[in-house]
N, C-alpha and C positions, 0 to 999 in steps of 0.2 A: 670487407664486411664491416657494417656499422657496429659500434660498440653496444652491447646489450645493457639495458637499463639496470638490471640487477647487479651488474658488475661495475657500474659507474663509480661508486664510492671507492672501491678497491683500486680501480685503474687510475683515478685521480690522485691517489696517495694522500688525501687530506686527513689530518688527524681527527679522530672522533670528537675530541673536546672542542676543537676549533669550529666544528659544525654543530655543536650542541647535541651530539649523539652520545648514547650510553654504552656503545659497544667497544670492545677491545680492538685497538689498532693492530694491523698485521705487522707494522714496523717494529713494535716491541718484541714480537715473536721472532722476527729476523735477528734482532739485536741479541736476544738470549741465546740463539743458536751459534753466534759468531764471537762470543766473548774470548778475549785473549788472556790466557791464564798466567802469562809471564809478568815480569816486572813492568810497572806502568811506564809506557814510553813518554818522552817529552813530546810536545806538539807545538809546531810553529806554522802559522798562516802568514805567508808573504804575499801581500796584496798590493799590486801595482795599480796606478790610476790612469785610466784611459788607454790601456794597452790592448790593442786588437790582436787576435790570433795571427793574422796575416803578417805581422811585423816581427815574428820570432823564427829563428832558424829552424828549430825542430818541427815547425809547422809548415815548412816548405819555402821559407824565405832565404834564399842563398846569397843575399846581398848584405843583410844586416849581420853584425857579429854578436852572437849571444851564446858563447861557449858554456857558461855556467848554467843557464836555463836548459840548454841542450843536454848537458851532462846529467842534470837532475832528472830530466825526462827519460834519458837512456837507462837510468837506474831505478825507474819507477813506472807508473802507469800514466800514459798520456792519453787523454780523451780528445779525439778529433772534434767532437761536438760539445765543447764547453759553452754553456749558454748563461748569459746574465738574465735573470728573471725580470729585471727592471733596469735598463741601461742608463741610469742616472746615479750620481755619486751617493747621495744620502739614502735613496731607496735601495740601491744594491747592497750597501753596507748593512742596512737594516735587514735585508734578506739573509745575509750571511750569518749574522749574530743571533737571529731569531729562528731561522729555519722556516720562516713563513713568508707568504707573499706580502708585498709592501702595503697593499690596501688593508691588510689585517693587522700587521704589527705597528705600522706608522701612519696609515691612512693616506698620506700624500705620496705621490710619485714624483714630486719635485725635490729640489734641494732646499727643503724647508727646515730651518733650524733657528732656534732662538739666540744662540751664541756659539762660539767655537767650542765651548765646554759642553753645552747641552742643557736640557731642562733639569729642574730640581725635583721632578716628580716622575711617577710611572703611569701617567695618563696614556702614554704610548708604551709599547713593549710590556703588555700586561701579563705575558706568559714567560716562563723560564728562558734564559738566554744560554748560549753556548758557554760563556765564561762562568755563569752561575753553576752550570752542571759540572764543569771541571773543578770548581771550588768544592762541590760536594764530594768529589773523588779525592780530595786532598791535594789538588794541584795549586801551585802559586800562579797567579794570573797577572799578566802585564800587557799594556798597550803602549805602542811606540809609533809616533808619526801622525799622519792625518787621522782625524777622528770622524768628523762630518756625520754625526748621528745626533738625533734630537733628544738625547737623554745623557746625563753624565755617565762616564765610565764606571765610577764607584757605585752607581745605582744599578748597573747591569752586570756586576760580578767581577770587576777588575780590582785587584789589590793595589796595583801601581799603574800610573799613566803618565805619558809625556806627549802632550798634544801640541802639534805645530800650528802656528797662526800664519804670519806672513811667510812667504816663500819667495825665492830660495836664498838670495843674499839679503842682508839686512833683516834677517828673520827673527821670529820670537816663538816662545814656547810657554806652556803651562805645565809645571811638574805637579802631579797629584792634585790637580785642580786648584793650585795655589795662585800666587801672584805671577803675572806674566813677566818673563825676563827675555832680554835680547841676546843674540848670539852673533859672533863674528863668523865670517866665511859662509859656506853653504849649509843650509839646514839639514840636508841629507847626510853630511859628514857628522853632524851632531847626533843624528838619529842612529846611524850605524855604530857609532861609538857606544851609545846607550844599549843597543841590542847586544853587541859583543860583550860588554861588561856584565849585562844581565845573565848571559849564558855562563860566563866564567864564575859569577858569584852564586849561581844556583845549580851548578852541575851535579850536585849530590842529592837533589830533591826533584820530584817531577814538576815540570812547569808547562804552562800554556802561554804562548806569546803570540800576540796579534800585531804583526809588524807591517806598517803601511808605508809604502814608498810613493811619494806624490808624482814622480815622473812616470810616463812621458806626458803627463798633463801639462798644459801651457802654464807659465811662459817658457817656451822651448828655446828661447835665446838666452835666458838667464840661467845658464848651465856652465860648468867648467869648460874652459877653452878647448881642451882636448876632445870634448864631445861635440861642441858646436862647429868644429872644423874637421870632424872625423870623416864625413862622407861628401863626395863630390856631387853637387846637384845634377850635373849633366849625366851622371851615371846611374841615378836613382831610378829603379823600376817603378812604374805606376800601375795601378789596377786598371783593368780594361774598361771599367764603368766610370772613369773620370772624364771621358771625352763626350761632348755633345756637338754634333755637326763638325767634328774634327777639331774642336777647340777645348782647351783646358779651362776649368773654372777659375775665375779671378774675382776676389772679393776683398777689397782693401780693409773694410771694417773687420772681417774675420782674420785677415792677416795680422792686423794690429793685436788682436786678442791672442792669437797663437804665439806671437813673438814676445809680447810684454804684458798680456792681460789688460791692455790699455782700453779704457772705455767701459770697464765693468765696476768702476768705483774703487778699484784696488789702489792702495797707497803705495804705488810703485812708479817711479818716473823713468821712462826709457831714455837712452842716450840720444835717440832721435825719434821724432814723432812722424816721420815720413817713411813710406815704403820705398826702398831704393829702386831706381830704374831697372827694368828687366827682371825684377823679382817675380817668381812664379810659384806654382804649386810644387815644382821640383825642389825649390829652395826650402819650402815648408817641410816637405817630406824628408829631405836630408837632415834637417834639424830634429825632426821627430825621431828618426832612426838613431841619431846621436843620443837622444834622451833614453831610448830603449837600451842602448849599450851601457849607459850609465846605470840603469836599473840592473842590468846583468852583472856589472862589476860590484854593485852593492850586495847582491845575492852571493857572489863569489866570496866576498869578505866574510859574510856570515857563515857560509859553508866551511871556510877555512878555520874559523873559530870553533865550530862544532868538532871538526877533526882534531884540532890541537887539544881539545879537552875530552877526547875519547867518546863523543856523543853522536858521531855521524851514523852509527848503526842502531842507535836507540832513540831516534827522534823522527817522528812522523812530520813530514813537511808537505804542505800544500802551497803550490805557486799558482796564483790566479790574478784576476783583475776585476774591478767593479763593472767595467764596460769597455767598449772599444772606442773608435774614432772614425767618423766618416771620411775625413781627410780628403774632401773633394769628390768622393764617390757619389754618383747621382747628382753632382753639383751641390752637395750638402756638406755641412761642417759640424764639428763637435760630436755630439752623442745623441742619445735618446730617441733614435729612429728605429723603426721596425725593419731594419736591414741588417745583413750579415756583418757589415763593418762595425755596427754598434753593438750587436748582441753576441757575436761569436768571439769568445775570449779564451786565453790559455787556461787549461785545467789539468794540472799535473799533481798526482799523489805519489809520494816517494818515502820508502822506509825499507832498507835491506832486510830481508828475512820475514817481513810482515806483508809486503805488497809486491805482487808479481811484476816483473819487468815486461811491459807489453805496450802496444798501441791499440786502443779500442776505437773502432769506427762504426759501431752498431748501436751505441747507447748515448743518449744525451745526458750530460752531467752538469748540473746547475748549481747556482749559489745556495739555494735552499736545501740542497742535498748535503752540503758540507757538514752541517751540525749533526744530523743523524749518523752520517758515515763516521765522523771522528769519534762520536760517543760509542758507537758499536765497536770500532777498532780498539778502543780502550776499555771495553768490557762493561760499559754502562748501559742502563736502560734509556730509551728514547722517550721524551715527554710526549703525551698524547696531542699536545698543541702543535706539534711539528707538521708542516705540510710536505717537506721534502722526503726523499726515500733513501734508504741505506744502500750504498754502492759497494759494501764490503764483499758480497759474493763475486762481484766482478774483480775487485782489487785482489782477491785471493785466488783468482783463476778458476773459480767454481762455475761461473757463468760468463757469457759475453754480452748478454742482453737481459734486462728485466722485463716483467710484464708491461710496465709503463716505460716505454722507450722514447717518450716525447716530453717536451717542456712547454710550459705556459709562460708568456711574456706580457708585461704591461708597461706602457711607456708614459713619458711626461706629456705627450700630446694626445692623450685620450685614445691611443691605439692599443689593441690587445691582439695576441697571436699565439699560435701553436706551432712549435718547431719540432719536426721529427728529424731523424738522421738524413732524410732525403727531401723533405718539403717544408715550406712555410706557408701557413694560411693566416690571414689577418682580417680584423674587423675594427670598427671605430665606435666609441661610446658617445652618448649625448653629453651636453654641457653640464648636466647635473650628476654625471657619473652613476647613473642608475639603470640605464638600458642600452642595449646595442642599437646604434643609430644606423649603421651601415654594415651588414654582415658580409658584403661582397667588396671588401677593401683591396685585398691582394691575395694572390696564390702563385707561388713560385715552385718550380721543380729544381731544388738546389743542386741535386746530384748532376743534372744535365744542363743546368743554367746557373752556375755558381756565382755569376755576377749580377743575377736578378734583372735581366734585361727584358724578359718576356713574362709580363703579368697575365696569367691565364684565367683570372677570376671571372671575367665576363665572357668566357668561351666555354665550349663543351669539352675542352681537352681534359683528360684524366678526371672525368666527372665523379667517378666512384671514390677516388681518393679525396677530392675536394669536399664531397658531401660528408664523408666520415670525419674529416678534420673540422669542418664547420660544426657538426653536431657535438663533437667533443668540446669545442671552444664555447659554444652556447651553454652547454651543461656546466662547464667550469665557471663561466661568468655568473650563472644563476646561483651556484652553490658555494662560492667562495665569499666568506663574510668580510664586511668592511668594518674598520675601527669605529667605535661609537664613543661618545662622551668627551670629545675634544674637537675644537674647531680647526679645520685645516683646508687648504686648497688642494684638491686632488691632482690637478694637472693644468698645464697651459691650455687655453681654449680660445680661439680656434686659429690655426695657422694652416691654411689649405696648401701651402707650399711644402709642407712636410708630410 
């Protein structure tokens, strides 16, 4: 059944203020019904970079070792359909901290930033952020690791920050937006030390910490030896959609980037500028998985510190990522594609006694949902500007599915899509980012075609489903506002290969 027009605004979940309306958002009503009367819990977001769902043990990967992520999931709610609303670093992080779509909070769907630290103004992020809302609740707020947002942390509600610049060896940081300083060893070690120290020093007061782990983002060769040599390339399983005509993808340019970030103007000199003979996607995948296990060990260190300080049962933890990685699927690399490998990310909420232990397979859980959900769990009202929805009824076991069980996605290449628990429908925008140029870009039955090999968009297959998703996507595109008052490039245009 096609969605009825009078129910559109409610089903989209867009905040009334964001659309210039004067009505009360249903999100605030949900929030008021689910306030937690107990002591304020601590909140930690552990945010990996470029970690796709398919590379984690609890999501069905029985090759990679991720015992700490798996344990976190076993003690909380794991969403099978965790979706990045914009699978690019800056845009996705903007989604997370604003609860809004990237076009609204930051305008650009690119990695557009003025510096590592960010802008000195609020021309972007005009509405309250997650950190600002936690400060109102009396929380101490801190950011550690990768920032990659186009406004300074201090302007978005963070009391403390430690932003990484160069990664991983020969790295540098900015502490509280001061002068840059260099560090010895791996930047990830410096970050986890800061995270653990913050927990110890603030165990007696409520805190909100935004902990960003740069791995498994490239360079995946610049990692500790134990991880770069952890997995045997000949044993690495590959996704079924990496082959074309029986051949694996090979791209020396991208292999250089994966290994060393070579060619992107990064001040990092690899030990060799040549891809060794016989090097293949399997070698890249083995290194990627090694970086994933590095992420898992860093999470384990943080979890151990929480336990040692008696905070493991009074801290809400979200483990997720900004986006995934194509890693050769569909012969594509990196991120930002309207494909499962880019948009489907881990999404785990955990807190004993507050969040039910379960696996949800019927609800999409997105980055813009994090802000309203955390605020609701902590007993706060949700700003009217938020586009995401409160997942608390699911986390508490009261429901398994909300009225809006689908997610909207926008990408760096001018593509937009709607992802349900079973399907993905996509369209493309014109170069001015104002109108839909092609409403029949792609349509996949994810449930029966998980590797997205059969694009049904130009067929009559499942026409009723396709028509309903198309209409929802058109309505969302028409009614979701874009940032005004600042010049930005919305996305790359045009690359027909993507």
